[in-house]
PyMOL Python script that loads the backbone (N, CA, C, O; Angstrom):
from pymol import cmd

cmd.read_pdbstr("""\
ATOM      1  N   UNK A   1      -8.820 -11.249 -15.738  1.00  0.00           N
ATOM      2  CA  UNK A   1      -8.890 -10.722 -14.399  1.00  0.00           C
ATOM      3  C   UNK A   1     -10.329 -10.743 -13.868  1.00  0.00           C
ATOM      4  O   UNK A   1     -10.571 -11.142 -12.729  1.00  0.00           O
ATOM      5  N   UNK A   2     -11.271 -10.316 -14.695  1.00  0.00           N
ATOM      6  CA  UNK A   2     -12.668 -10.327 -14.289  1.00  0.00           C
ATOM      7  C   UNK A   2     -13.138 -11.746 -14.030  1.00  0.00           C
ATOM      8  O   UNK A   2     -13.917 -11.982 -13.107  1.00  0.00           O
ATOM      9  N   UNK A   3     -12.672 -12.700 -14.840  1.00  0.00           N
ATOM     10  CA  UNK A   3     -13.035 -14.104 -14.637  1.00  0.00           C
ATOM     11  C   UNK A   3     -12.601 -14.573 -13.260  1.00  0.00           C
ATOM     12  O   UNK A   3     -13.345 -15.285 -12.585  1.00  0.00           O
ATOM     13  N   UNK A   4     -11.416 -14.188 -12.840  1.00  0.00           N
ATOM     14  CA  UNK A   4     -10.914 -14.580 -11.521  1.00  0.00           C
ATOM     15  C   UNK A   4     -11.803 -14.043 -10.409  1.00  0.00           C
ATOM     16  O   UNK A   4     -12.102 -14.755  -9.450  1.00  0.00           O
ATOM     17  N   UNK A   5     -12.226 -12.794 -10.534  1.00  0.00           N
ATOM     18  CA  UNK A   5     -13.087 -12.201  -9.515  1.00  0.00           C
ATOM     19  C   UNK A   5     -14.452 -12.879  -9.490  1.00  0.00           C
ATOM     20  O   UNK A   5     -15.015 -13.108  -8.420  1.00  0.00           O
ATOM     21  N   UNK A   6     -14.979 -13.198 -10.661  1.00  0.00           N
ATOM     22  CA  UNK A   6     -16.276 -13.884 -10.720  1.00  0.00           C
ATOM     23  C   UNK A   6     -16.164 -15.280 -10.126  1.00  0.00           C
ATOM     24  O   UNK A   6     -17.050 -15.719  -9.393  1.00  0.00           O
ATOM     25  N   UNK A   7     -15.077 -15.978 -10.441  1.00  0.00           N
ATOM     26  CA  UNK A   7     -14.869 -17.300  -9.873  1.00  0.00           C
ATOM     27  C   UNK A   7     -14.814 -17.223  -8.347  1.00  0.00           C
ATOM     28  O   UNK A   7     -15.474 -18.000  -7.659  1.00  0.00           O
ATOM     29  N   UNK A   8     -14.032 -16.291  -7.827  1.00  0.00           N
ATOM     30  CA  UNK A   8     -13.907 -16.118  -6.373  1.00  0.00           C
ATOM     31  C   UNK A   8     -15.266 -15.850  -5.735  1.00  0.00           C
ATOM     32  O   UNK A   8     -15.591 -16.418  -4.692  1.00  0.00           O
ATOM     33  N   UNK A   9     -16.053 -14.990  -6.358  1.00  0.00           N
ATOM     34  CA  UNK A   9     -17.366 -14.645  -5.825  1.00  0.00           C
ATOM     35  C   UNK A   9     -18.255 -15.884  -5.735  1.00  0.00           C
ATOM     36  O   UNK A   9     -18.806 -16.179  -4.674  1.00  0.00           O
ATOM     37  N   UNK A  10     -18.392 -16.603  -6.836  1.00  0.00           N
ATOM     38  CA  UNK A  10     -19.269 -17.769  -6.847  1.00  0.00           C
ATOM     39  C   UNK A  10     -18.712 -18.908  -5.990  1.00  0.00           C
ATOM     40  O   UNK A  10     -19.469 -19.629  -5.340  1.00  0.00           O
ATOM     41  N   UNK A  11     -17.423 -19.061  -5.991  1.00  0.00           N
ATOM     42  CA  UNK A  11     -16.765 -20.087  -5.178  1.00  0.00           C
ATOM     43  C   UNK A  11     -17.129 -19.898  -3.707  1.00  0.00           C
ATOM     44  O   UNK A  11     -17.473 -20.863  -3.024  1.00  0.00           O
ATOM     45  N   UNK A  12     -17.054 -18.663  -3.218  1.00  0.00           N
ATOM     46  CA  UNK A  12     -17.342 -18.391  -1.807  1.00  0.00           C
ATOM     47  C   UNK A  12     -18.830 -18.363  -1.490  1.00  0.00           C
ATOM     48  O   UNK A  12     -19.205 -18.504  -0.326  1.00  0.00           O
ATOM     49  N   UNK A  13     -19.686 -18.187  -2.488  1.00  0.00           N
ATOM     50  CA  UNK A  13     -21.125 -18.137  -2.246  1.00  0.00           C
ATOM     51  C   UNK A  13     -21.785 -19.508  -2.200  1.00  0.00           C
ATOM     52  O   UNK A  13     -22.924 -19.626  -1.751  1.00  0.00           O
ATOM     53  N   UNK A  14     -21.096 -20.537  -2.653  1.00  0.00           N
ATOM     54  CA  UNK A  14     -21.683 -21.885  -2.678  1.00  0.00           C
ATOM     55  C   UNK A  14     -21.940 -22.386  -1.263  1.00  0.00           C
ATOM     56  O   UNK A  14     -21.118 -22.199  -0.365  1.00  0.00           O
ATOM     57  N   UNK A  15     -23.096 -23.029  -1.075  1.00  0.00           N
ATOM     58  CA  UNK A  15     -23.426 -23.620   0.220  1.00  0.00           C
ATOM     59  C   UNK A  15     -22.749 -24.974   0.412  1.00  0.00           C
ATOM     60  O   UNK A  15     -22.544 -25.427   1.538  1.00  0.00           O
ATOM     61  N   UNK A  16     -22.409 -25.606  -0.698  1.00  0.00           N
ATOM     62  CA  UNK A  16     -21.748 -26.898  -0.639  1.00  0.00           C
ATOM     63  C   UNK A  16     -20.294 -26.710  -0.231  1.00  0.00           C
ATOM     64  O   UNK A  16     -19.709 -25.643  -0.422  1.00  0.00           O
ATOM     65  N   UNK A  17     -19.723 -27.770   0.334  1.00  0.00           N
ATOM     66  CA  UNK A  17     -18.306 -27.743   0.686  1.00  0.00           C
ATOM     67  C   UNK A  17     -17.499 -27.903  -0.590  1.00  0.00           C
ATOM     68  O   UNK A  17     -17.675 -28.876  -1.323  1.00  0.00           O
ATOM     69  N   UNK A  18     -16.618 -26.956  -0.857  1.00  0.00           N
ATOM     70  CA  UNK A  18     -15.828 -27.018  -2.074  1.00  0.00           C
ATOM     71  C   UNK A  18     -14.351 -26.869  -1.715  1.00  0.00           C
ATOM     72  O   UNK A  18     -13.939 -25.906  -1.068  1.00  0.00           O
ATOM     73  N   UNK A  19     -13.576 -27.844  -2.153  1.00  0.00           N
ATOM     74  CA  UNK A  19     -12.131 -27.808  -1.975  1.00  0.00           C
ATOM     75  C   UNK A  19     -11.494 -27.874  -3.352  1.00  0.00           C
ATOM     76  O   UNK A  19     -11.866 -28.717  -4.169  1.00  0.00           O
ATOM     77  N   UNK A  20     -10.563 -27.018  -3.610  1.00  0.00           N
ATOM     78  CA  UNK A  20      -9.736 -27.145  -4.798  1.00  0.00           C
ATOM     79  C   UNK A  20      -8.501 -27.894  -4.325  1.00  0.00           C
ATOM     80  O   UNK A  20      -7.799 -27.443  -3.421  1.00  0.00           O
ATOM     81  N   UNK A  21      -8.247 -29.018  -4.930  1.00  0.00           N
ATOM     82  CA  UNK A  21      -7.149 -29.859  -4.464  1.00  0.00           C
ATOM     83  C   UNK A  21      -6.337 -30.364  -5.641  1.00  0.00           C
ATOM     84  O   UNK A  21      -6.794 -30.368  -6.784  1.00  0.00           O
ATOM     85  N   UNK A  22      -5.139 -30.785  -5.338  1.00  0.00           N
ATOM     86  CA  UNK A  22      -4.313 -31.425  -6.350  1.00  0.00           C
ATOM     87  C   UNK A  22      -3.806 -32.738  -5.770  1.00  0.00           C
ATOM     88  O   UNK A  22      -3.721 -32.907  -4.554  1.00  0.00           O
ATOM     89  N   UNK A  23      -3.477 -33.651  -6.651  1.00  0.00           N
ATOM     90  CA  UNK A  23      -3.000 -34.965  -6.252  1.00  0.00           C
ATOM     91  C   UNK A  23      -1.489 -35.010  -6.386  1.00  0.00           C
ATOM     92  O   UNK A  23      -0.929 -34.676  -7.430  1.00  0.00           O
ATOM     93  N   UNK A  24      -0.840 -35.431  -5.303  1.00  0.00           N
ATOM     94  CA  UNK A  24       0.605 -35.649  -5.312  1.00  0.00           C
ATOM     95  C   UNK A  24       0.869 -36.934  -4.532  1.00  0.00           C
ATOM     96  O   UNK A  24       0.423 -37.080  -3.394  1.00  0.00           O
ATOM     97  N   UNK A  25       1.579 -37.842  -5.136  1.00  0.00           N
ATOM     98  CA  UNK A  25       1.955 -39.095  -4.457  1.00  0.00           C
ATOM     99  C   UNK A  25       0.764 -39.787  -3.811  1.00  0.00           C
ATOM    100  O   UNK A  25       0.864 -40.260  -2.678  1.00  0.00           O
ATOM    101  N   UNK A  26      -0.348 -39.854  -4.506  1.00  0.00           N
ATOM    102  CA  UNK A  26      -1.576 -40.509  -4.086  1.00  0.00           C
ATOM    103  C   UNK A  26      -2.197 -39.892  -2.844  1.00  0.00           C
ATOM    104  O   UNK A  26      -2.905 -40.573  -2.101  1.00  0.00           O
ATOM    105  N   UNK A  27      -1.941 -38.617  -2.610  1.00  0.00           N
ATOM    106  CA  UNK A  27      -2.571 -37.867  -1.519  1.00  0.00           C
ATOM    107  C   UNK A  27      -3.177 -36.606  -2.111  1.00  0.00           C
ATOM    108  O   UNK A  27      -2.686 -36.061  -3.099  1.00  0.00           O
ATOM    109  N   UNK A  28      -4.260 -36.156  -1.480  1.00  0.00           N
ATOM    110  CA  UNK A  28      -4.892 -34.910  -1.895  1.00  0.00           C
ATOM    111  C   UNK A  28      -4.325 -33.764  -1.075  1.00  0.00           C
ATOM    112  O   UNK A  28      -4.277 -33.836   0.153  1.00  0.00           O
ATOM    113  N   UNK A  29      -3.899 -32.712  -1.748  1.00  0.00           N
ATOM    114  CA  UNK A  29      -3.407 -31.501  -1.094  1.00  0.00           C
ATOM    115  C   UNK A  29      -4.340 -30.370  -1.464  1.00  0.00           C
ATOM    116  O   UNK A  29      -4.613 -30.150  -2.644  1.00  0.00           O
ATOM    117  N   UNK A  30      -4.832 -29.649  -0.471  1.00  0.00           N
ATOM    118  CA  UNK A  30      -5.791 -28.609  -0.813  1.00  0.00           C
ATOM    119  C   UNK A  30      -5.087 -27.319  -1.178  1.00  0.00           C
ATOM    120  O   UNK A  30      -4.084 -26.931  -0.580  1.00  0.00           O
ATOM    121  N   UNK A  31      -5.647 -26.676  -2.175  1.00  0.00           N
ATOM    122  CA  UNK A  31      -5.151 -25.395  -2.641  1.00  0.00           C
ATOM    123  C   UNK A  31      -5.981 -24.257  -2.055  1.00  0.00           C
ATOM    124  O   UNK A  31      -5.465 -23.190  -1.724  1.00  0.00           O
ATOM    125  N   UNK A  32      -7.286 -24.519  -1.939  1.00  0.00           N
ATOM    126  CA  UNK A  32      -8.210 -23.491  -1.474  1.00  0.00           C
ATOM    127  C   UNK A  32      -9.511 -24.151  -1.058  1.00  0.00           C
ATOM    128  O   UNK A  32      -9.859 -25.215  -1.570  1.00  0.00           O
ATOM    129  N   UNK A  33     -10.231 -23.531  -0.134  1.00  0.00           N
ATOM    130  CA  UNK A  33     -11.561 -24.013   0.241  1.00  0.00           C
ATOM    131  C   UNK A  33     -12.497 -22.823   0.317  1.00  0.00           C
ATOM    132  O   UNK A  33     -12.075 -21.696   0.577  1.00  0.00           O
ATOM    133  N   UNK A  34     -13.785 -23.092   0.085  1.00  0.00           N
ATOM    134  CA  UNK A  34     -14.745 -21.998   0.156  1.00  0.00           C
ATOM    135  C   UNK A  34     -15.174 -21.775   1.610  1.00  0.00           C
ATOM    136  O   UNK A  34     -14.737 -22.494   2.509  1.00  0.00           O
ATOM    137  N   UNK A  35     -16.024 -20.784   1.830  1.00  0.00           N
ATOM    138  CA  UNK A  35     -16.432 -20.419   3.190  1.00  0.00           C
ATOM    139  C   UNK A  35     -17.164 -21.553   3.885  1.00  0.00           C
ATOM    140  O   UNK A  35     -16.959 -21.771   5.079  1.00  0.00           O
ATOM    141  N   UNK A  36     -18.019 -22.286   3.165  1.00  0.00           N
ATOM    142  CA  UNK A  36     -18.751 -23.403   3.773  1.00  0.00           C
ATOM    143  C   UNK A  36     -17.783 -24.483   4.259  1.00  0.00           C
ATOM    144  O   UNK A  36     -17.965 -25.039   5.342  1.00  0.00           O
ATOM    145  N   UNK A  37     -16.778 -24.772   3.476  1.00  0.00           N
ATOM    146  CA  UNK A  37     -15.781 -25.769   3.879  1.00  0.00           C
ATOM    147  C   UNK A  37     -14.957 -25.267   5.059  1.00  0.00           C
ATOM    148  O   UNK A  37     -14.662 -26.027   5.981  1.00  0.00           O
ATOM    149  N   UNK A  38     -14.588 -23.998   5.032  1.00  0.00           N
ATOM    150  CA  UNK A  38     -13.807 -23.423   6.133  1.00  0.00           C
ATOM    151  C   UNK A  38     -14.592 -23.472   7.436  1.00  0.00           C
ATOM    152  O   UNK A  38     -14.016 -23.649   8.509  1.00  0.00           O
ATOM    153  N   UNK A  39     -15.916 -23.314   7.336  1.00  0.00           N
ATOM    154  CA  UNK A  39     -16.756 -23.380   8.532  1.00  0.00           C
ATOM    155  C   UNK A  39     -16.724 -24.797   9.120  1.00  0.00           C
ATOM    156  O   UNK A  39     -16.680 -24.957  10.340  1.00  0.00           O
ATOM    157  N   UNK A  40     -16.746 -25.812   8.272  1.00  0.00           N
ATOM    158  CA  UNK A  40     -16.679 -27.198   8.736  1.00  0.00           C
ATOM    159  C   UNK A  40     -15.337 -27.468   9.403  1.00  0.00           C
ATOM    160  O   UNK A  40     -15.274 -28.070  10.475  1.00  0.00           O
ATOM    161  N   UNK A  41     -14.282 -27.024   8.767  1.00  0.00           N
ATOM    162  CA  UNK A  41     -12.932 -27.285   9.256  1.00  0.00           C
ATOM    163  C   UNK A  41     -12.601 -26.383  10.441  1.00  0.00           C
ATOM    164  O   UNK A  41     -11.764 -26.733  11.274  1.00  0.00           O
ATOM    165  N   UNK A  42     -13.248 -25.235  10.518  1.00  0.00           N
ATOM    166  CA  UNK A  42     -13.079 -24.237  11.569  1.00  0.00           C
ATOM    167  C   UNK A  42     -11.758 -23.482  11.514  1.00  0.00           C
ATOM    168  O   UNK A  42     -11.464 -22.678  12.398  1.00  0.00           O
ATOM    169  N   UNK A  43     -10.982 -23.731  10.505  1.00  0.00           N
ATOM    170  CA  UNK A  43      -9.803 -22.922  10.246  1.00  0.00           C
ATOM    171  C   UNK A  43      -9.346 -23.269   8.843  1.00  0.00           C
ATOM    172  O   UNK A  43      -9.583 -24.381   8.371  1.00  0.00           O
ATOM    173  N   UNK A  44      -8.719 -22.367   8.198  1.00  0.00           N
ATOM    174  CA  UNK A  44      -8.310 -22.649   6.832  1.00  0.00           C
ATOM    175  C   UNK A  44      -6.966 -23.330   6.763  1.00  0.00           C
ATOM    176  O   UNK A  44      -6.663 -23.983   5.764  1.00  0.00           O
ATOM    177  N   UNK A  45      -6.156 -23.202   7.782  1.00  0.00           N
ATOM    178  CA  UNK A  45      -4.847 -23.817   7.716  1.00  0.00           C
ATOM    179  C   UNK A  45      -4.042 -23.217   6.580  1.00  0.00           C
ATOM    180  O   UNK A  45      -4.415 -22.184   6.023  1.00  0.00           O
ATOM    181  N   UNK A  46      -2.987 -23.834   6.253  1.00  0.00           N
ATOM    182  CA  UNK A  46      -2.133 -23.355   5.177  1.00  0.00           C
ATOM    183  C   UNK A  46      -2.462 -24.085   3.888  1.00  0.00           C
ATOM    184  O   UNK A  46      -2.567 -25.312   3.874  1.00  0.00           O
ATOM    185  N   UNK A  47      -2.621 -23.353   2.827  1.00  0.00           N
ATOM    186  CA  UNK A  47      -2.812 -23.985   1.530  1.00  0.00           C
ATOM    187  C   UNK A  47      -1.604 -24.873   1.266  1.00  0.00           C
ATOM    188  O   UNK A  47      -0.470 -24.511   1.581  1.00  0.00           O
ATOM    189  N   UNK A  48      -1.854 -26.013   0.697  1.00  0.00           N
ATOM    190  CA  UNK A  48      -0.781 -26.959   0.434  1.00  0.00           C
ATOM    191  C   UNK A  48      -0.722 -28.090   1.446  1.00  0.00           C
ATOM    192  O   UNK A  48       0.058 -29.029   1.285  1.00  0.00           O
ATOM    193  N   UNK A  49      -1.545 -28.008   2.492  1.00  0.00           N
ATOM    194  CA  UNK A  49      -1.584 -29.091   3.481  1.00  0.00           C
ATOM    195  C   UNK A  49      -2.321 -30.294   2.891  1.00  0.00           C
ATOM    196  O   UNK A  49      -3.151 -30.149   1.994  1.00  0.00           O
ATOM    197  N   UNK A  50      -2.008 -31.467   3.403  1.00  0.00           N
ATOM    198  CA  UNK A  50      -2.746 -32.653   2.968  1.00  0.00           C
ATOM    199  C   UNK A  50      -4.173 -32.530   3.462  1.00  0.00           C
ATOM    200  O   UNK A  50      -4.419 -32.155   4.609  1.00  0.00           O
ATOM    201  N   UNK A  51      -5.101 -32.846   2.592  1.00  0.00           N
ATOM    202  CA  UNK A  51      -6.514 -32.718   2.914  1.00  0.00           C
ATOM    203  C   UNK A  51      -6.881 -33.571   4.119  1.00  0.00           C
ATOM    204  O   UNK A  51      -7.742 -33.183   4.909  1.00  0.00           O
ATOM    205  N   UNK A  52      -6.246 -34.716   4.270  1.00  0.00           N
ATOM    206  CA  UNK A  52      -6.566 -35.584   5.404  1.00  0.00           C
ATOM    207  C   UNK A  52      -6.155 -34.969   6.739  1.00  0.00           C
ATOM    208  O   UNK A  52      -6.689 -35.361   7.777  1.00  0.00           O
ATOM    209  N   UNK A  53      -5.229 -34.025   6.741  1.00  0.00           N
ATOM    210  CA  UNK A  53      -4.854 -33.370   7.994  1.00  0.00           C
ATOM    211  C   UNK A  53      -5.733 -32.160   8.292  1.00  0.00           C
ATOM    212  O   UNK A  53      -5.703 -31.624   9.400  1.00  0.00           O
ATOM    213  N   UNK A  54      -6.514 -31.733   7.305  1.00  0.00           N
ATOM    214  CA  UNK A  54      -7.385 -30.575   7.474  1.00  0.00           C
ATOM    215  C   UNK A  54      -8.811 -31.000   7.793  1.00  0.00           C
ATOM    216  O   UNK A  54      -9.482 -30.363   8.605  1.00  0.00           O
ATOM    217  N   UNK A  55      -9.278 -32.069   7.160  1.00  0.00           N
ATOM    218  CA  UNK A  55     -10.654 -32.534   7.334  1.00  0.00           C
ATOM    219  C   UNK A  55     -10.769 -33.516   8.493  1.00  0.00           C
ATOM    220  O   UNK A  55      -9.803 -34.196   8.843  1.00  0.00           O
ATOM    221  N   UNK A  56     -11.963 -33.585   9.087  1.00  0.00           N
ATOM    222  CA  UNK A  56     -12.200 -34.664  10.037  1.00  0.00           C
ATOM    223  C   UNK A  56     -12.018 -36.010   9.321  1.00  0.00           C
ATOM    224  O   UNK A  56     -12.348 -36.137   8.142  1.00  0.00           O
ATOM    225  N   UNK A  57     -11.502 -36.994  10.023  1.00  0.00           N
ATOM    226  CA  UNK A  57     -11.167 -38.290   9.409  1.00  0.00           C
ATOM    227  C   UNK A  57     -12.346 -38.897   8.659  1.00  0.00           C
ATOM    228  O   UNK A  57     -12.181 -39.413   7.554  1.00  0.00           O
ATOM    229  N   UNK A  58     -13.530 -38.839   9.254  1.00  0.00           N
ATOM    230  CA  UNK A  58     -14.731 -39.413   8.639  1.00  0.00           C
ATOM    231  C   UNK A  58     -15.034 -38.744   7.301  1.00  0.00           C
ATOM    232  O   UNK A  58     -15.380 -39.419   6.331  1.00  0.00           O
ATOM    233  N   UNK A  59     -14.907 -37.439   7.249  1.00  0.00           N
ATOM    234  CA  UNK A  59     -15.192 -36.692   6.025  1.00  0.00           C
ATOM    235  C   UNK A  59     -14.152 -37.017   4.953  1.00  0.00           C
ATOM    236  O   UNK A  59     -14.493 -37.230   3.789  1.00  0.00           O
ATOM    237  N   UNK A  60     -12.892 -37.051   5.356  1.00  0.00           N
ATOM    238  CA  UNK A  60     -11.836 -37.344   4.389  1.00  0.00           C
ATOM    239  C   UNK A  60     -12.024 -38.729   3.775  1.00  0.00           C
ATOM    240  O   UNK A  60     -11.930 -38.888   2.558  1.00  0.00           O
ATOM    241  N   UNK A  61     -12.289 -39.725   4.609  1.00  0.00           N
ATOM    242  CA  UNK A  61     -12.443 -41.087   4.090  1.00  0.00           C
ATOM    243  C   UNK A  61     -13.656 -41.201   3.175  1.00  0.00           C
ATOM    244  O   UNK A  61     -13.628 -41.936   2.188  1.00  0.00           O
ATOM    245  N   UNK A  62     -14.706 -40.484   3.497  1.00  0.00           N
ATOM    246  CA  UNK A  62     -15.883 -40.476   2.634  1.00  0.00           C
ATOM    247  C   UNK A  62     -15.525 -39.865   1.273  1.00  0.00           C
ATOM    248  O   UNK A  62     -15.905 -40.398   0.231  1.00  0.00           O
ATOM    249  N   UNK A  63     -14.812 -38.773   1.289  1.00  0.00           N
ATOM    250  CA  UNK A  63     -14.370 -38.119   0.055  1.00  0.00           C
ATOM    251  C   UNK A  63     -13.432 -39.022  -0.733  1.00  0.00           C
ATOM    252  O   UNK A  63     -13.559 -39.153  -1.950  1.00  0.00           O
ATOM    253  N   UNK A  64     -12.506 -39.631  -0.045  1.00  0.00           N
ATOM    254  CA  UNK A  64     -11.525 -40.493  -0.690  1.00  0.00           C
ATOM    255  C   UNK A  64     -12.204 -41.695  -1.345  1.00  0.00           C
ATOM    256  O   UNK A  64     -11.880 -42.053  -2.478  1.00  0.00           O
ATOM    257  N   UNK A  65     -13.144 -42.316  -0.633  1.00  0.00           N
ATOM    258  CA  UNK A  65     -13.828 -43.496  -1.162  1.00  0.00           C
ATOM    259  C   UNK A  65     -14.725 -43.151  -2.345  1.00  0.00           C
ATOM    260  O   UNK A  65     -14.843 -43.951  -3.273  1.00  0.00           O
ATOM    261  N   UNK A  66     -15.355 -41.990  -2.335  1.00  0.00           N
ATOM    262  CA  UNK A  66     -16.245 -41.628  -3.446  1.00  0.00           C
ATOM    263  C   UNK A  66     -15.478 -41.085  -4.629  1.00  0.00           C
ATOM    264  O   UNK A  66     -16.058 -40.891  -5.697  1.00  0.00           O
ATOM    265  N   UNK A  67     -14.197 -40.835  -4.473  1.00  0.00           N
ATOM    266  CA  UNK A  67     -13.418 -40.304  -5.588  1.00  0.00           C
ATOM    267  C   UNK A  67     -13.087 -41.389  -6.609  1.00  0.00           C
ATOM    268  O   UNK A  67     -12.588 -41.093  -7.694  1.00  0.00           O
ATOM    269  N   UNK A  68     -13.363 -42.638  -6.262  1.00  0.00           N
ATOM    270  CA  UNK A  68     -13.065 -43.737  -7.169  1.00  0.00           C
ATOM    271  C   UNK A  68     -11.593 -44.127  -7.134  1.00  0.00           C
ATOM    272  O   UNK A  68     -11.125 -44.917  -7.954  1.00  0.00           O
ATOM    273  N   UNK A  69     -10.880 -43.566  -6.180  1.00  0.00           N
ATOM    274  CA  UNK A  69      -9.455 -43.846  -6.028  1.00  0.00           C
ATOM    275  C   UNK A  69      -8.734 -43.737  -7.367  1.00  0.00           C
ATOM    276  O   UNK A  69      -7.890 -44.568  -7.706  1.00  0.00           O
ATOM    277  N   UNK A  70      -9.080 -42.706  -8.114  1.00  0.00           N
ATOM    278  CA  UNK A  70      -8.485 -42.525  -9.432  1.00  0.00           C
ATOM    279  C   UNK A  70      -7.139 -41.836  -9.361  1.00  0.00           C
ATOM    280  O   UNK A  70      -6.518 -41.569 -10.390  1.00  0.00           O
ATOM    281  N   UNK A  71      -6.696 -41.552  -8.178  1.00  0.00           N
ATOM    282  CA  UNK A  71      -5.392 -40.937  -8.060  1.00  0.00           C
ATOM    283  C   UNK A  71      -4.506 -41.912  -7.410  1.00  0.00           C
ATOM    284  O   UNK A  71      -3.328 -41.627  -7.192  1.00  0.00           O
TER     285      UNK A  71
END
""", "prot")
cmd.dss("prot")
cmd.show_as("cartoon", "prot")
cmd.util.cbc("prot")
cmd.orient("prot")
């Protein structure tokens, strides 16, 4: 339980954009984003949405291309 609280604290304190995502059918679905990422997106939307529908197209494609297309 304490680990979860510590993770949440550090996750939200990061200045970098952080998305927790999972891969389904060669698409990224976000589970959670930190405050810096939410500020970029300007809304959190619903967890479970495809990352490409949450992020600006330019950002998503940059993320997708740097991921090595390993999914």
